[in-house]
C-alpha positions in Angstrom: 3.6 18.4 -9.0 2.2 16.9 -5.8 -1.3 16.9 -7.7 -0.1 15.3 -10.9 1.9 12.3 -8.8 -1.1 11.7 -6.5 -3.6 11.4 -9.4 -1.4 9.3 -11.3 -0.8 7.1 -8.1 -4.7 6.4 -7.7 -5.3 5.6 -11.4 -2.7 3.3 -11.5 -3.7 1.6 -8.4 -7.5 1.7 -9.5 -6.0 -0.8 -12.7 -3.9 -2.9 -10.3 -6.9 -3.6 -8.3 -9.1 -4.5 -11.2 -9.1 -8.4 -10.8 -9.6 -8.4 -6.9 -13.7 -7.0 -7.1 -14.2 -9.6 -10.2 -12.9 -12.7 -8.1 -16.0 -14.5 -7.4 -17.2 -13.6 -10.8 -14.4 -15.7 -12.1 -14.0 -18.3 -10.3 -17.9 -19.3 -11.5 -16.8 -18.3 -14.9 -13.4 -20.3 -15.2 -14.8 -22.7 -13.0 -11.7 -22.4 -10.2 -11.0 -23.8 -6.9 -10.9 -21.1 -3.9 -7.2 -21.4 -3.9 -7.1 -20.6 -7.8 -9.4 -17.9 -7.2 -7.1 -16.9 -4.6 -4.1 -16.6 -6.6 -5.9 -14.8 -9.4 -6.5 -11.9 -6.8 -2.7 -12.2 -5.5 -0.5 -12.5 -8.3 -1.1 -8.6 -9.2 -0.8 -7.7 -6.0 2.5 -10.0 -5.2 3.9 -8.7 -8.6 3.4 -5.1 -8.2 5.0 -5.2 -4.5 8.2 -7.2 -5.5 8.2 -4.7 -8.9 8.8 -1.3 -6.7 12.4 -2.6 -5.9 13.6 -2.1 -9.4 11.1 0.7 -10.5 12.4 2.8 -7.4 16.0 2.5 -8.4 15.1 3.2 -11.8 13.3 6.1 -10.9 16.5 7.4 -8.9 18.3 7.5 -12.4 15.8 8.1 -14.6 13.4 10.6 -12.8 9.4 10.4 -12.4 8.7 12.6 -15.7 9.9 9.6 -17.6 8.8 6.6 -15.2 5.5 7.6 -14.4 4.1 7.5 -18.4 5.9 5.0 -19.2 4.6 2.6 -16.5 1.1 4.0 -17.2 1.2 3.1 -21.0 2.8 -0.2 -20.3 0.0 -1.1 -17.8 -2.5 -0.2 -20.5 -1.5 -3.6 -22.4 -2.2 -5.8 -19.4 -5.7 -3.8 -18.6 -6.7 -4.3 -22.5 -5.6 -8.1 -22.7 -7.7 -8.9 -19.5 -10.5 -7.3 -20.6 -10.9 -8.8 -23.9 -8.7 -11.5 -24.6 -8.0 -13.8 -21.5 -10.5 -16.5 -21.4 -8.5 -19.3 -19.1 -6.9 -19.5 -15.8 -3.6 -19.4 -17.3 -4.5 -16.1 -19.7 -5.9 -14.3 -16.5 -3.0 -15.1 -14.3 -0.4 -14.0 -17.2 -2.4 -10.5 -17.6 -2.6 -10.3 -13.6 1.3 -10.6 -13.9 2.0 -7.7 -16.1 -1.1 -6.0 -14.4 1.3 -6.0 -11.3 3.0 -2.9 -13.2 0.1 -0.7 -11.8 1.4 -1.2 -8.3 4.9 -0.2 -8.7 4.1 3.7 -9.4 4.4 4.0 -5.3 7.8 3.8 -5.5 7.9 6.3 -8.4 6.3 9.2 -6.4 7.9 8.9 -3.2 11.2 9.7 -4.2 9.7 12.7 -6.7 7.5 14.4 -4.0 10.3 14.2 -1.5 12.7 15.8 -4.1 10.2 19.0 -4.2 9.6 19.6 -0.7 11.8 21.0 2.1 12.2 18.5 5.3 9.6 20.7 7.2 6.8 19.9 4.8 7.9 16.5 3.9 5.7 14.5 5.9 2.2 16.3 4.9 3.3 15.9 1.2 4.0 12.4 1.2 1.1 11.6 3.2 -1.1 13.4 0.8 0.7 11.4 -2.1 0.2 8.4 -0.1 -3.6 9.0 0.0 -3.7 7.8 -3.6 -3.7 4.4 -2.3 -7.6 5.1 -2.5 -7.6 4.3 -5.7 -8.2 0.5 -4.9 -11.5 1.5 -3.4 -12.3 3.5 -6.4 -11.9 -0.3 -8.4 -14.0 -1.5 -5.3 -17.0 0.6 -6.1 -17.1 0.7 -9.6 -15.8 -2.5 -11.2 -18.5 -4.9 -10.8 -21.4 -2.1 -11.0 -19.8 -1.1 -14.5 -19.1 -4.7 -15.6 -23.1 -5.8 -14.8 -24.7 -2.6 -16.0 -22.8 -1.7 -19.3 -20.6 -4.7 -20.0 -17.4 -7.3 -18.6 -15.1 -5.4 -20.7 -15.9 -1.9 -20.1 -14.3 -1.3 -16.8 -11.0 -2.2 -18.5 -11.9 -0.3 -21.7 -12.5 2.9 -19.2 -9.1 2.4 -17.0 -7.1 1.9 -20.2 -8.6 5.2 -21.6 -7.7 7.1 -18.6 -4.4 5.4 -18.2 -3.5 7.0 -22.1 -4.7 10.4 -20.9 -2.9 10.5 -17.6 0.3 9.4 -19.3 -0.2 12.2 -22.0 -0.7 14.8 -18.9 2.0 13.5 -16.9 4.6 13.4 -20.0 3.2 17.1 -20.4 3.4 18.5 -17.0 5.5 16.6 -14.8 8.8 18.2 -14.2 11.9 16.6 -12.2 13.4 19.3 -9.6 16.4 21.0 -11.2 19.6 19.9 -9.4 17.9 16.5 -8.6 20.8 14.2 -7.4 21.4 11.5 -9.8 23.3 8.6 -8.2 25.8 6.5 -10.2 26.6 3.2 -11.0 24.3 0.4 -12.1 20.9 -0.3 -11.1 21.6 -3.4 -9.3 25.0 -1.9 -7.8 22.5 0.4 -6.1 19.9 -2.2 -5.3 22.9 -4.2 -3.5 24.0 -1.0 -1.4 20.4 -0.5 -0.4 20.0 -3.7 0.7 23.1 -3.2 3.1 21.8 -0.4 4.9 20.1 -0.8 8.4 17.8 1.8 7.8 16.4 -0.2 4.8 15.3 -3.4 7.0 14.2 -1.1 10.0 12.1 0.9 7.9 10.6 -2.2 6.1 9.9 -3.8 9.3 7.7 -0.9 10.2 6.1 -0.6 7.0 5.2 -4.4 7.0 3.5 -3.9 10.3 1.6 -0.3 9.5 0.7 -0.7 5.5 0.6 -4.6 5.8 -2.1 -4.4 8.6 -4.2 -2.3 6.7 -3.9 -4.5 3.6 -4.7 -7.5 5.6 -7.7 -5.9 7.4 -9.2 -4.6 4.1 -8.7 -8.3 2.5 -9.8 -10.3 5.4 -12.4 -7.9 7.5 -15.4 -9.0 5.4 -14.6 -12.5 6.3 -14.2 -12.0 9.8 -17.6 -10.2 10.2 -19.6 -12.4 8.5 -18.0 -15.5 10.3 -17.8 -13.9 14.3 -20.7 -11.8 13.9 -22.8 -13.2 11.6 -23.4 -10.2 8.9 -24.5 -10.5 5.7 -21.9 -9.7 2.7 -22.9 -6.3 1.8 -23.1 -5.1 5.3 -19.4 -6.7 5.9 -18.3 -5.2 2.7 -19.5 -1.6 3.6 -18.4 -1.6 7.2 -14.8 -2.7 5.5 -15.2 0.2 3.2 -15.7 2.7 6.2 -12.2 1.0 7.5 -10.3 1.9 4.1 -11.9 5.1 3.7 -10.7 6.5 7.2 -7.3 4.6 7.2 -6.5 6.2 3.4 -7.8 9.8 5.1 -5.4 9.4 8.0 -2.3 8.9 6.0 -1.9 12.7 5.4 -2.5 13.2 8.8 0.4 11.0 10.0 2.5 12.6 7.7 1.6 16.1 9.1 1.9 15.2 12.5 5.2 13.8 11.7 6.1 17.1 10.4 5.1 18.6 14.1 6.0 16.1 16.3 8.4 13.9 14.9 7.6 10.8 13.1 8.8 8.3 16.0 6.7 10.0 18.8 3.7 9.1 15.8 4.6 5.7 15.3 5.0 4.7 18.7 1.8 6.2 19.5 0.1 4.1 16.4 1.3 0.9 17.3 0.1 1.3 20.6 -3.5 1.8 19.6 -3.2 -1.1 17.4 -2.0 -3.3 20.1 -4.5 -2.3 22.7 -7.4 -2.3 20.0 -6.3 -5.9 19.1 -6.3 -7.3 22.5 -9.9 -5.8 22.7 -11.1 -7.4 19.2 -9.6 -10.9 20.6 -12.5 -10.8 23.4 -15.0 -10.8 20.6 -17.0 -7.9 22.4 -20.4 -6.6 21.0 -20.0 -5.0 17.5 -21.6 -2.0 18.5 -20.4 0.0 19.9 -16.9 -1.4 21.1 -15.7 -3.7 18.4 -16.8 -1.1 15.7 -15.0 1.4 17.7 -11.8 -0.7 17.8 -11.8 -1.3 14.4 -11.9 2.5 13.6 -9.4 3.3 15.9 -6.8 0.6 14.6 -7.8 1.8 11.0 -7.1 5.8 12.2 -3.9 4.4 13.7 -2.6 2.1 11.0 -3.3 4.9 8.4 -1.5 7.6 10.3 1.5 4.9 10.7 1.8 4.5 7.1 2.2 8.3 6.7 4.7 8.7 9.6 7.1 5.6 8.0 7.2 7.6 5.0 8.4 10.9 7.0 11.2 8.9 8.6 12.4 7.7 5.0 12.7 11.5 4.3 14.4 12.0 7.4 16.6 8.7 7.8 17.7 8.3 4.0 19.8 10.4 1.4 17.8 11.9 -1.6 19.6 10.0 -4.1 19.1 6.9 -2.6 15.3 7.5 -1.7 13.6 5.8 -4.6 15.7 2.6 -4.2 15.0 2.3 -0.5 11.3 3.2 -1.2 11.1 0.6 -3.5 12.2 -2.4 -1.1 10.1 -0.7 2.1 7.3 -0.5 -0.4 7.6 -4.1 -1.3 7.7 -5.0 2.5 4.7 -3.0 3.2 2.7 -4.8 0.3 4.2 -8.4 1.3 3.5 -7.7 4.9 -0.5 -7.8 4.1 -0.7 -11.6 3.1 0.5 -13.2 6.1 -2.3 -11.9 8.6 -5.2 -13.3 6.7 -3.4 -16.8 6.4 -2.5 -16.7 10.3 -6.1 -15.9 10.6 -7.1 -18.4 8.6 -5.3 -21.1 10.1 -6.1 -20.1 13.5 -9.9 -20.0 13.1 -9.6 -23.4 11.4 -7.4 -24.9 14.2 -9.2 -23.4 17.2 -12.6 -21.9 16.1 -11.7 -19.1 17.5 -9.8 -15.6 16.6 -8.5 -15.2 20.1 -4.9 -16.2 19.0 -4.5 -14.3 15.9 -5.6 -11.1 17.2 -3.0 -11.9 20.2 -0.5 -12.3 17.9 -1.1 -9.1 15.9 -1.4 -7.0 19.5 2.5 -8.9 20.4 3.8 -7.9 16.5 2.2 -4.2 16.9 3.8 -3.9 20.7 7.1 -5.1 19.2 7.3 -2.5 16.4 6.2 0.1 19.0 9.4 -0.7 21.3 11.6 -1.2 18.2 10.7 2.5 17.1 11.2 3.7 20.3 14.2 2.6 20.9 16.5 1.6 17.9 14.5 3.5 15.0 14.7 6.7 17.4 18.4 6.4 18.6 18.9 6.5 14.4 16.6 9.2 13.9 17.9 11.3 16.5 21.7 11.0 14.8 20.3 12.0 11.4 18.6 15.0 13.3 21.8 15.9 15.0 23.8 15.6 11.6 21.4 18.0 9.9 21.8 20.5 12.4 25.6 20.4 12.0 25.3 20.8 8.3 
């Protein structure tokens, strides 16, 4: 079940990220401005992030066996439209809006995996599932190359075929656990209850910092390396790919560590590492070895932190509410990645330096670490004591 869910997560994220690598090409093709290019790339990400909220609530009610195939098949429609029919900025924006469906599967897989595993193993299992976010790397490494070598529509056709095959396999292979708790009430009613829960907002903040930091660096690091260190674009892209791969690989490690030493300790350590490394990066020290080591350490810490957050979800939230909470927390993480690049751009434009931007990152990470060590730890301790009493 974990393998099928993780593969589906990776495939749908591959589809979700199809437009990002083509941003520069589409800008030239459509005669778009820099802002319009950014909008083309941002629309699927925003919709995919916000769409996790209703999809998570629906998963609590309908189960992953229904939701995974349905979302995979629905994603085929915008993929084929973008590959063969979109020919204007408005057309690509509409297609990108519906392509956002591919980014919602995170909120399907987390409650599904959570229900299949006992509490002592959920951290590792959810970390393994979360590594499916590497599907975005598949798109980054293949979309432009396939488009150039075979034709502009081929990457979209390939993804559409893979999505259909996965939908069939998921329908045949996936099974929701027997006795899975099903919440009552309407979707909107359950979402209202979820949004009133303090744990939802606490976990959303932590994930916005951890996963949002990962997203921000994966988007902005090439620009930073070319501007601050004078690297050419291919070199900067390759170094960014290393950052992404390490962060993805560390997500299961963060989940595994959370099973062993509790997720609060993992998160506090991760945020402390990010804060220290951000301060080091603010001085723009030599790229080799100090700056490189700092960025790789941040990648490892952010990856482990994302795994630890969802180990906390499994501990702090009732099973029948995991999907709805995951939807909100996942949305916060996706949206959290948009603010740091904007701040970095504004800071550099105003001062000609990234110093303040990195110091703000350090302060945010330190705040998240302190918040985890105090408020979140007390709530987690309460949950542990309740489990022992039961």
